[in-house]
C-alpha positions in Angstrom: -92.5 -75.9 35.7 -94.8 -73.9 33.5 -95.5 -70.4 34.4 -98.8 -68.5 34.2 -100.0 -65.3 35.7 -103.5 -65.2 34.3 -106.0 -65.1 37.2 -108.6 -66.5 34.9 -106.5 -69.6 34.6 -106.5 -70.1 38.3 -110.3 -69.5 38.5 -110.9 -71.9 35.6 -108.9 -74.7 37.2 -110.7 -74.2 40.5 -114.1 -74.0 38.8 -113.6 -77.5 37.5 -113.1 -78.5 41.2 -116.7 -77.5 41.8 -117.8 -80.7 40.1 -115.6 -83.1 42.1 -117.6 -82.9 45.3 -121.0 -82.7 43.7 -121.9 -86.4 43.6 -123.0 -86.6 47.3 -125.3 -83.6 46.7 -128.2 -85.9 46.0 -127.8 -87.8 49.3 -130.9 -86.1 50.5 -132.8 -87.7 47.6 -132.4 -91.2 49.2 -135.7 -91.3 51.0 -137.6 -90.0 47.9 -135.8 -92.4 45.6 -136.5 -95.3 48.0 -140.2 -94.4 47.7 -140.0 -94.1 44.0 -138.4 -97.6 43.7 -140.0 -99.6 46.5 -138.9 -102.9 45.1 -135.2 -101.9 45.2 -133.4 -102.6 48.5 -132.4 -99.5 50.4 -128.7 -100.5 50.2 -128.9 -100.4 46.4 -130.7 -97.0 46.5 -127.9 -95.7 48.7 -125.5 -97.1 46.1 -126.6 -94.3 43.8 -124.8 -91.8 46.0 -121.6 -93.9 46.3 -121.2 -95.8 43.0 -119.6 -92.7 41.4 -116.8 -93.1 43.9 -116.1 -96.7 42.7 -115.9 -95.7 39.0 -114.0 -92.6 39.9 -111.4 -94.8 41.4 -111.3 -97.1 38.3 -111.0 -94.0 36.0 -108.1 -92.6 38.0 -106.2 -95.8 37.1 -106.0 -94.8 33.4 -106.5 -91.0 33.6 -102.7 -90.4 33.4 -102.4 -92.8 30.5 -105.2 -90.9 28.7 -103.5 -87.6 29.5 -100.2 -88.8 28.0 -101.9 -89.5 24.7 -104.4 -86.7 24.3 -103.1 -84.1 26.7 -103.9 -83.0 30.2 -106.2 -80.2 29.1 -108.1 -82.5 26.7 -108.5 -85.2 29.3 -110.0 -82.7 31.7 -112.4 -81.5 29.0 -113.4 -85.1 28.2 -114.1 -85.9 31.8 -116.2 -82.8 32.4 -118.2 -83.5 29.3 -119.0 -87.0 30.5 -120.1 -85.7 33.9 -122.4 -83.2 32.2 -124.2 -85.9 30.2 -124.3 -88.4 33.0 -125.3 -85.9 35.6 -128.4 -84.9 33.7 -129.5 -88.3 32.5 -131.7 -89.1 35.6 -133.9 -86.1 34.6 -135.2 -88.0 31.6 -135.6 -91.6 32.8 -137.6 -93.7 35.2 -135.3 -96.7 34.9 -133.4 -97.4 38.1 -130.8 -99.4 36.1 -130.2 -96.5 33.7 -129.9 -94.1 36.6 -127.4 -96.4 38.3 -125.4 -96.5 35.0 -125.5 -92.8 34.7 -124.2 -92.4 38.3 -121.3 -94.8 37.4 -120.5 -92.7 34.3 -120.6 -89.6 36.4 -117.8 -91.0 38.6 -115.9 -92.2 35.5 -115.9 -88.6 34.2 -114.8 -87.1 37.4 -112.0 -89.7 37.7 -110.6 -88.6 34.4 -109.7 -85.1 35.8 -109.8 -85.4 39.6 -106.2 -86.3 40.2 -105.0 -84.3 37.3 -106.2 -81.0 38.9 -103.6 -81.3 41.6 -101.0 -82.1 39.0 -102.0 -79.1 36.9 -101.8 -76.8 40.0 -98.3 -78.2 40.8 -97.3 -77.7 37.2 -98.1 -74.0 37.3 -97.4 -73.1 41.0 -95.0 -74.1 43.7 -94.2 -73.8 47.5 -96.6 -71.6 49.4 -98.6 -70.6 46.4 -99.2 -74.3 45.6 -100.4 -75.2 49.1 -102.6 -72.1 49.1 -104.1 -73.1 45.8 -104.7 -76.6 46.9 -106.5 -75.2 49.9 -108.6 -73.0 47.5 -109.3 -76.1 45.5 -111.0 -77.5 48.7 -113.0 -74.3 48.9 -114.3 -74.7 45.4 -115.0 -78.3 46.0 -117.1 -77.2 49.0 -118.7 -74.5 46.9 -119.7 -77.0 44.3 -121.2 -79.2 47.0 -123.1 -76.1 48.4 -124.4 -75.0 45.1 -125.5 -78.4 43.8 -126.9 -79.5 47.1 -128.8 -76.3 47.6 -130.2 -76.2 44.1 -131.0 -79.9 44.2 -132.7 -79.5 47.6 -134.9 -76.7 46.3 -135.7 -78.5 43.0 -136.6 -81.6 45.0 -139.9 -79.9 45.9 -140.9 -80.4 42.3 -139.8 -84.1 42.2 -136.6 -86.1 42.4 -136.3 -86.0 38.6 -136.1 -82.2 38.6 -133.5 -82.1 41.3 -130.9 -83.5 38.9 -131.0 -80.3 36.8 -128.6 -79.0 39.5 -125.8 -80.7 37.5 -126.1 -77.9 34.8 -123.2 -76.4 36.8 -120.9 -78.6 34.8 -121.5 -76.5 31.6 -119.8 -73.3 32.8 -116.9 -75.3 34.2 -116.3 -76.8 30.8 -116.5 -73.5 29.0 -114.2 -71.6 31.4 -111.6 -74.4 31.4 -111.7 -74.6 27.6 -111.3 -70.9 27.1 -108.7 -69.9 29.8 -106.5 -72.8 30.6 -103.5 -73.1 28.2 -102.2 -76.4 26.9 -100.2 -78.2 29.5 -97.0 -80.2 28.9 -97.3 -83.9 29.7 -93.6 -84.5 29.9 -92.5 -86.2 33.1 -91.1 -83.6 35.5 -87.9 -83.8 37.6 -89.2 -83.6 41.1 -87.2 -81.6 43.6 -87.5 -82.3 47.3 -88.1 -80.0 50.2 -85.8 -79.9 53.3 -87.8 -82.3 55.4 -89.0 -84.6 52.6 -86.3 -86.4 50.7 -87.0 -88.2 47.5 -88.7 -91.5 48.3 -89.4 -94.8 46.4 -92.7 -95.3 44.5 -94.1 -97.0 47.6 -93.0 -96.0 51.1 -94.2 -96.3 54.6 -95.5 -92.7 54.6 -97.6 -93.2 51.5 -98.9 -96.6 52.6 -99.9 -95.1 56.0 -101.7 -92.2 54.2 -103.6 -94.7 52.0 -104.8 -96.7 55.0 -105.7 -93.6 57.0 -107.6 -92.1 54.1 -109.6 -95.3 53.6 -110.6 -95.4 57.3 -111.4 -91.6 57.5 -113.4 -91.6 54.3 -115.4 -94.7 55.2 -116.8 -93.2 58.4 -117.3 -89.8 56.7 -119.3 -91.4 53.9 -121.4 -93.5 56.3 -122.4 -90.2 57.9 -123.4 -88.7 54.5 -125.6 -91.6 53.4 -127.2 -92.3 56.8 -128.0 -88.8 58.1 -131.0 -88.1 55.8 -132.6 -91.4 56.9 -131.9 -90.6 60.5 -133.6 -87.2 60.2 -136.7 -88.5 58.5 -137.1 -91.7 60.6 -136.6 -89.7 63.9 -139.4 -87.4 62.8 -137.6 -84.0 63.3 -137.1 -83.2 59.6 -137.9 -83.9 56.0 -135.9 -84.7 52.9 -135.7 -81.0 52.1 -134.4 -80.2 55.6 -132.0 -83.1 55.3 -130.6 -81.4 52.2 -129.6 -78.4 54.4 -127.4 -80.7 56.5 -125.6 -81.8 53.3 -125.5 -78.2 52.3 -123.8 -77.2 55.6 -121.4 -80.1 55.2 -120.3 -78.4 52.0 -120.1 -75.1 53.7 -117.9 -76.7 56.3 -115.7 -78.0 53.5 -115.4 -74.5 52.1 -114.4 -73.2 55.5 -111.9 -76.0 56.0 -110.3 -75.3 52.6 -110.3 -71.5 53.3 -108.4 -71.9 56.6 -106.2 -74.8 55.7 -103.3 -72.8 54.2 -103.0 -70.5 57.3 -103.5 -73.3 59.8 -100.8 -75.4 58.1 -98.4 -72.4 58.2 -99.1 -72.0 62.0 -99.3 -75.6 63.3 -97.9 -77.7 60.4 -99.0 -81.4 60.7 -101.0 -80.8 63.8 -103.7 -79.4 61.5 -105.0 -82.9 61.1 -105.5 -83.2 64.9 -107.8 -80.2 64.6 -109.6 -81.9 61.7 -110.1 -85.3 63.5 -111.3 -83.5 66.6 -113.9 -81.6 64.6 -115.0 -84.9 63.1 -115.4 -86.6 66.5 -117.4 -83.7 67.9 -119.6 -83.5 64.8 -120.5 -87.2 65.0 -121.4 -86.9 68.7 -123.6 -83.9 68.0 -125.5 -85.8 65.3 -125.9 -88.8 67.6 -127.4 -86.6 70.3 -129.5 -84.4 68.1 -133.3 -84.2 68.1 -133.4 -80.9 66.1 -132.5 -80.0 62.6 -130.4 -77.1 63.8 -128.0 -79.2 65.9 -127.7 -81.8 63.1 -126.9 -78.9 60.6 -124.1 -77.8 63.0 -122.8 -81.4 63.0 -122.8 -81.4 59.2 -120.8 -78.1 59.1 -118.2 -79.5 61.6 -118.0 -82.7 59.6 -117.2 -80.9 56.4 -114.7 -78.6 58.2 -112.8 -81.5 59.8 -112.8 -83.6 56.6 -111.4 -80.7 54.5 -108.6 -80.1 56.9 -107.5 -83.7 56.3 -107.8 -84.1 52.5 -105.7 -81.1 51.4 -103.2 -82.0 54.1 -102.8 -85.5 52.6 -102.6 -84.2 49.1 -100.1 -81.4 50.1 -97.8 -84.0 51.8 -97.6 -86.3 48.7 -97.2 -83.3 46.3 -94.3 -81.6 48.0 -91.8 -80.9 45.3 -91.8 -78.7 42.3 -94.1 -80.5 39.9 -96.3 -82.7 42.1 -96.6 -86.4 42.3 -99.5 -87.6 40.1 -98.9 -91.3 41.1 -99.2 -90.7 44.8 -102.1 -88.3 44.3 -103.9 -91.0 42.2 -103.4 -93.6 44.9 -104.7 -91.2 47.6 -107.8 -90.5 45.5 -108.3 -94.2 44.7 -108.3 -95.0 48.5 -110.7 -92.1 49.0 -113.1 -93.4 46.3 -112.8 -97.0 47.1 -113.9 -96.2 50.7 -116.7 -94.0 49.4 -118.0 -96.6 47.0 -118.0 -99.3 49.6 -119.6 -97.1 52.3 -123.2 -98.6 52.2 -121.8 -102.1 52.6 -119.2 -101.1 55.1 -122.0 -99.7 57.2 -124.0 -103.0 56.8 -120.9 -105.0 57.8 -120.1 -102.8 60.9 -123.8 -102.9 61.9 -123.7 -106.7 61.7 -120.4 -107.2 63.4 -121.1 -104.7 66.2 -124.8 -105.6 66.4 -125.9 -102.0 65.9 -129.7 -102.0 65.6 -130.4 -98.3 66.1 -129.4 -95.7 63.5 -128.1 -93.3 66.1 -125.6 -95.8 67.3 -123.9 -95.7 63.9 -123.0 -92.1 64.7 -121.7 -93.1 68.1 -119.6 -95.7 66.4 -118.2 -92.9 64.1 -117.6 -90.7 67.2 -115.5 -93.4 68.9 -113.6 -94.1 65.6 -112.6 -90.5 65.1 -111.6 -90.1 68.8 -109.3 -93.2 68.5 -107.8 -91.8 65.3 -107.2 -88.4 67.0 -105.5 -89.9 70.0 -103.3 -92.1 67.8 -102.3 -89.2 65.5 -101.4 -87.0 68.6 -99.2 -89.8 70.0 -97.5 -90.3 66.6 -96.8 -86.6 66.1 -95.5 -86.1 69.6 -93.3 -89.2 69.3 -92.0 -88.1 65.9 -91.3 -84.6 67.2 -89.3 -86.0 70.1 -87.4 -88.4 67.8 -86.5 -85.5 65.4 -85.3 -83.4 68.3 -83.0 -86.1 69.6 -81.5 -86.6 66.1 -81.0 -82.8 65.9 -79.3 -82.7 69.3 -76.9 -85.6 68.4 -75.8 -83.9 65.1 
């Protein structure tokens, strides 16, 4: 494990995390973009907000390969540079196809460094400091969502082109990372295990379960993100600008979730995800019932809070050990982004299968899904706790 005490190094690593959650910040643009491109189906317009996730997933597949050849730091720098160029491209074009390509490139760039950030944190820090910094990473991801969403929402008053200037945030992230993060060794670490987590094979039941759970959780989370602006505008109680405030509060909730994750995990351990899923279920019910922007904003905040209790928990579980587990981290993030990229079509499929005709009913579907997940997780954790106690008593 490499050692570093420079607080600017921590800040620079975390600042890059600002970019990783910024792709959904233009979700509130969907109604405006749909009007700007009336011949393009709505599902394809919505794809602008989710296609970064698909290419992020593909990029994760070879990010470690690239890092082994040019270095971890250089790979992050390359990824951030790509996101800067791709993020600003829509400012200068009226071509839907080019905008779609730029959004794909944005995801490609993020994918080059997304999984490596957790590896870098695990290379510099361990134990409680590692889990604390992973929690702070969620705060900075949420902060990025807040800043980019807020700026994009305000700039949207001047047109959807102008709103993409919000991605200038990528420039200081690149500068700080370049200046203050030292070169990082790419040699394969010897992973040491913690008391309750012995060394496991490349694939194991815990990892497979996390991959499936992540896919399901993210699918319903992303469906909320792409559908809530349309719900607000179509229901007549808000505009695209006010819809951006819901996405903004979703990011604020993410920040809050990241801020409290470390303490909550210390207090309740794995039961932290029960709190997360409960928050998600409540938030979806609030949005389904809402007829005012304030209630929907509250639902957005609780959505971000619950979701950011789950993600750092999953990443912390697979990175327990002295130097992290980049393979497992990459798989979790691939599951995350596969679910995110498929969200518009997952929504269409569920609407068709469940015969959902009203937009509000999509949020009732999400409510039921998260309630079921919460109950199943509680049953699993209680059952596992009893099993562990029996084993302890017999030894």
